[in-house]
N, CA, C and O of each residue as an XYZ file, in Angstrom:
360
protein
N      89.096    103.679     86.639
C      88.005    103.967     87.036
C      87.415    104.824     86.093
O      86.190    104.879     85.986
N      88.266    105.581     85.314
C      87.793    106.510     84.186
C      87.308    105.730     83.082
O      86.501    106.239     82.304
N      87.713    104.540     82.926
C      87.579    103.965     81.756
C      86.128    103.434     82.113
O      85.211    103.678     81.328
N      85.914    102.775     83.179
C      84.642    102.326     83.628
C      83.653    103.238     83.248
O      82.798    102.947     82.411
N      83.717    104.381     83.836
C      82.881    105.573     83.610
C      82.661    105.873     82.155
O      81.518    106.050     81.735
N      83.582    105.929     81.466
C      83.541    106.370     80.202
C      82.694    105.254     79.326
O      81.887    105.637     78.479
N      82.902    103.974     79.558
C      82.025    102.914     79.000
C      80.717    103.147     79.337
O      79.891    103.022     78.433
N      80.298    103.491     80.552
C      78.825    103.680     81.052
C      78.255    104.744     80.332
O      77.107    104.738     79.887
N      79.142    105.744     80.214
C      78.753    107.084     79.531
C      78.121    106.287     78.069
O      76.918    106.189     77.829
N      79.178    105.782     77.221
C      78.829    105.381     75.861
C      77.752    104.445     75.877
O      77.076    104.385     74.849
N      77.445    103.678     76.867
C      76.388    102.641     76.917
C      75.061    103.558     77.016
O      74.003    103.343     76.424
N      75.324    104.542     77.823
C      74.072    105.529     77.985
C      73.752    106.374     76.693
O      72.586    106.658     76.417
N      74.764    106.752     75.943
C      74.461    107.498     74.443
C      73.695    106.268     73.643
O      72.608    106.489     73.109
N      74.278    105.034     73.591
C      73.746    103.866     72.734
C      72.115    103.763     73.152
O      71.266    103.598     72.275
N      71.854    103.846     74.206
C      70.475    103.427     74.961
C      69.860    104.669     74.392
O      68.869    104.495     73.683
N      70.342    106.067     74.610
C      69.736    107.227     74.164
C      69.037    107.006     72.582
O      67.852    106.971     72.251
N      70.197    106.886     71.831
C      70.270    106.615     70.679
C      69.230    105.643     70.092
O      68.607    105.900     69.062
N      69.085    104.568     70.769
C      68.273    103.507     70.517
C      66.763    103.908     70.743
O      65.859    103.458     70.038
N      66.561    104.810     71.805
C      65.224    105.495     72.006
C      64.754    106.046     71.077
O      63.572    105.941     70.751
N      65.666    106.779     70.452
C      65.503    107.784     69.249
C      65.036    107.056     67.977
O      63.946    107.248     67.437
N      66.130    106.065     67.493
C      65.902    105.429     66.342
C      65.275    103.918     66.252
O      64.989    103.346     65.201
N      65.133    103.436     67.464
C      64.464    102.090     67.686
C      65.329    101.057     66.965
O      64.880    100.521     65.952
N      66.749    100.694     67.505
C      67.369     99.752     66.609
C      67.049     98.502     66.728
O      67.564     97.660     65.993
N      65.991     98.126     67.838
C      65.697     96.741     67.698
C      65.520     96.020     69.304
O      65.977     96.562     70.311
N      64.961     95.039     69.314
C      64.613     94.365     70.790
C      66.438     93.652     71.086
O      67.069     94.079     72.052
N      66.864     92.936     70.451
C      68.280     92.370     70.631
C      69.208     93.564     71.260
O      69.822     93.512     72.326
N      69.162     94.543     70.426
C      70.200     95.689     70.958
C      69.911     96.116     72.170
O      70.913     96.325     72.853
N      68.655     96.372     72.806
C      68.292     96.567     73.977
C      68.581     95.618     75.219
O      68.881     95.958     76.364
N      68.414     94.329     74.693
C      68.955     93.131     75.806
C      70.263     93.373     75.636
O      70.807     93.556     76.724
N      71.178     93.469     74.491
C      72.637     93.324     74.922
C      73.099     94.763     75.564
O      74.171     94.808     76.167
N      72.369     95.817     75.447
C      72.760     97.193     76.083
C      72.523     96.875     77.567
O      73.411     97.092     78.393
N      71.538     96.451     77.851
C      71.019     96.471     79.411
C      71.903     95.210     80.057
O      71.917     95.220     81.288
N      72.590     94.202     79.462
C      73.469     93.151     80.007
C      74.841     94.196     80.063
O      75.430     94.355     81.132
N      75.147     94.671     79.202
C      76.254     95.334     79.217
C      76.320     96.275     80.449
O      77.240     96.286     81.267
N      75.101     97.148     80.470
C      74.971     98.124     81.501
C      75.395     97.473     83.119
O      76.145     97.993     83.945
N      74.615     96.137     83.231
C      74.941     95.287     84.270
C      76.324     94.858     84.511
O      76.782     95.119     85.623
N      77.030     94.278     83.709
C      78.341     93.849     83.849
C      79.202     95.074     84.182
O      80.046     95.016     85.076
N      79.001     96.114     83.505
C      80.039     97.235     83.804
C      79.899     97.892     84.980
O      80.817     98.479     85.552
N      78.558     97.796     85.435
C      78.015     98.338     86.760
C      78.802     97.574     87.654
O      79.599     98.098     88.432
N      78.573     96.135     87.560
C      79.106     95.020     88.481
C      80.703     95.145     88.536
O      81.311     94.903     89.578
N      81.300     95.507     87.447
C      82.689     95.631     87.447
C      83.010     96.857     88.087
O      84.004     96.813     88.812
N      82.353     98.044     87.988
C      82.782     99.319     88.785
C      82.408     99.005     90.164
O      83.083     99.669     90.951
N      81.489     98.149     90.786
C      81.220     98.036     91.945
C      82.392     97.321     92.875
O      82.890     97.659     93.949
N      82.606     96.241     92.044
C      83.861     95.431     92.464
C      85.070     96.249     92.635
O      85.577     96.251     93.757
N      85.631     96.969     91.667
C      86.738     97.730     91.615
C      86.528     98.909     92.797
O      87.430     99.260     93.557
N      85.270     99.406     92.803
C      85.340    100.412     94.058
C      85.433     99.556     95.551
O      86.180     99.940     96.451
N      84.827     98.712     95.636
C      84.985     97.760     96.811
C      86.512     97.270     97.146
O      86.906     97.226     98.312
N      87.192     96.972     96.236
C      88.458     96.381     96.236
C      89.527     97.817     96.715
O      90.386     97.826     97.597
N      89.192     98.724     95.977
C      89.810     99.942     96.441
C      89.778    100.547     97.977
O      90.734    100.860     98.686
N      88.477    100.604     98.233
C      88.075    100.856     99.701
C      88.922     99.828    100.769
O      89.431    100.220    101.819
N      88.954     98.611    100.332
C      89.664     97.656    101.219
C      90.817     97.930    101.333
O      91.377     97.925    102.430
N      91.494     98.266    100.066
C      93.020     98.525    100.033
C      93.275     99.543    100.928
O      94.243     99.456    101.684
N      92.369    100.713    100.949
C      92.585    101.986    101.422
C      92.624    101.760    103.035
O      93.487    102.267    103.751
N      91.591    100.945    103.496
C      91.443    100.694    104.907
C      92.725     99.925    105.150
O      93.307    100.303    106.167
N      93.270     99.022    104.539
C      94.446     98.042    104.902
C      95.574     99.107    104.950
O      96.314     98.985    105.926
N      95.903    100.275    103.975
C      96.951    101.131    104.146
C      96.771    101.866    105.401
O      97.723    101.928    106.179
N      95.704    102.407    105.675
C      95.757    103.028    106.873
C      96.051    102.310    108.153
O      96.712    102.823    109.056
N      95.505    101.024    108.207
C      96.026    100.330    109.219
C      97.421     99.954    109.326
O      97.917     99.687    110.420
N      98.169     99.917    108.095
C      99.412     99.518    108.270
C     100.269    100.741    108.933
O     101.058    100.649    109.873
N      99.859    102.075    108.096
C     100.454    103.171    108.587
C     100.212    103.363    110.064
O     101.199    103.749    110.690
N      99.175    103.185    110.701
C      98.622    103.374    111.864
C      99.610    102.645    112.888
O     100.047    103.211    113.890
N      99.935    101.247    112.508
C     100.570    100.193    113.263
C     101.960    100.718    113.103
O     102.669    100.596    114.102
N     102.561    101.346    111.918
C     103.847    101.965    111.975
C     104.026    103.267    112.831
O     105.177    103.545    113.170
N     103.062    104.040    113.190
C     103.081    105.154    113.950
C     102.914    104.713    115.443
O     103.140    105.495    116.366
N     102.481    103.343    115.646
C     102.496    102.690    117.173
C     103.704    102.425    117.649
O     104.152    102.773    118.742
N     104.390    101.614    116.566
C     105.424    101.200    116.659
C     106.576    102.246    117.017
O     107.508    102.091    117.806
N     106.321    103.144    116.376
C     107.365    104.342    116.556
C     107.105    104.783    117.806
O     108.131    104.958    118.464
N     105.855    105.081    118.496
C     105.625    105.612    119.671
C     106.221    104.736    120.857
O     106.767    105.275    121.820
N     106.100    103.487    120.752
C     106.664    102.546    121.600
C     108.027    102.368    121.728
O     108.548    101.956    122.764
N     108.790    102.739    120.451
C     110.183    102.796    120.468
C     110.403    103.864    121.212
O     111.163    103.741    122.172
N     109.900    104.911    120.983
C     110.472    106.315    121.864
C     109.998    106.311    123.095
O     110.534    107.127    123.844
N     109.065    105.575    123.597
C     108.944    105.345    125.010
C     109.970    104.421    125.744
O     110.435    104.611    126.868
N     110.212    103.465    124.959
C     111.251    102.797    125.479
C     112.652    103.454    125.609
O     113.406    103.156    126.536
N     112.957    104.304    124.708
C     114.168    105.011    124.869
C     113.864    105.818    125.962
O     114.735    105.650    126.815
N     112.951    106.685    126.352
C     112.655    107.660    127.413
C     112.799    106.793    128.900
O     113.228    107.296    129.938
N     112.351    105.409    128.751
C     112.304    104.911    129.941
C     113.787    104.419    130.411
O     114.240    104.478    131.554
N     114.427    103.919    129.238
C     115.856    103.728    129.517
C     116.790    104.707    129.721
O     117.886    104.377    130.174
N     116.532    105.957    129.447
C     117.116    107.283    129.592
C     117.038    107.532    131.184
O     118.044    107.806    131.838
N     115.724    107.411    131.759
C     115.192    107.662    133.165
C     115.756    106.672    134.078
O     116.115    107.070    135.186
N     115.882    105.488    133.786
C     116.350    104.603    134.626
C     117.115    103.484    133.993
O     116.576    102.394    133.801
N     118.398    103.734    133.653
C     119.167    102.617    132.790
C     119.480    101.523    133.651
O     119.861    100.538    133.019
N     119.435    101.346    135.138
C     119.737    100.352    135.913
C     118.679     99.667    136.124
O     118.940     98.551    136.574
N     117.329     99.930    135.949
C     116.063     99.265    135.771
C     116.076     98.198    135.007
O     115.649     97.111    135.396
N     116.644     98.435    133.660
C     116.333     97.440    132.736
C     117.438     96.110    132.810
O     117.228     95.018    132.281
N     118.435     96.412    133.452
C     119.303     95.357    133.709
C     118.842     94.496    134.802
O     118.340     95.021    135.796
N     118.988     92.977    134.696
C     118.451     92.040    135.919
C     119.309     92.499    137.129
O     120.444     92.975    137.104
N     118.382     92.209    138.359
C     118.871     92.476    139.567
C     119.423     91.053    140.054
O     118.765     90.015    139.973
N     120.679     91.143    140.555
C     121.039     89.608    141.203
C     120.973     90.013    142.630
O     121.180     91.104    143.160
N     120.600     88.748    143.165
C     120.323     88.795    144.668
C     121.240     87.592    145.154
O     121.211     86.426    144.760
N     122.214     88.282    146.291
C     122.912     87.281    147.058
C     124.143     87.493    147.149
O     124.859     86.713    147.778
């Protein structure tokens, strides 16, 4: 992420220098395309990181819920151990 921001900063500096020293039309086009591509890369990376974070939160929550279910099963078995065994009639 730091690399992307550093590249955008350097492109901004070169755009500023271009406005001061007027490097030419080709430089402006190349600089604007680079700005666009780096911004797109930063957007994609940020989106992927957000999705990964949501996935990690869901996995963590599933683990917590599984632990709660296991704890409740242990409590139920302690309260009524005979209720978990099948009842035979006859």
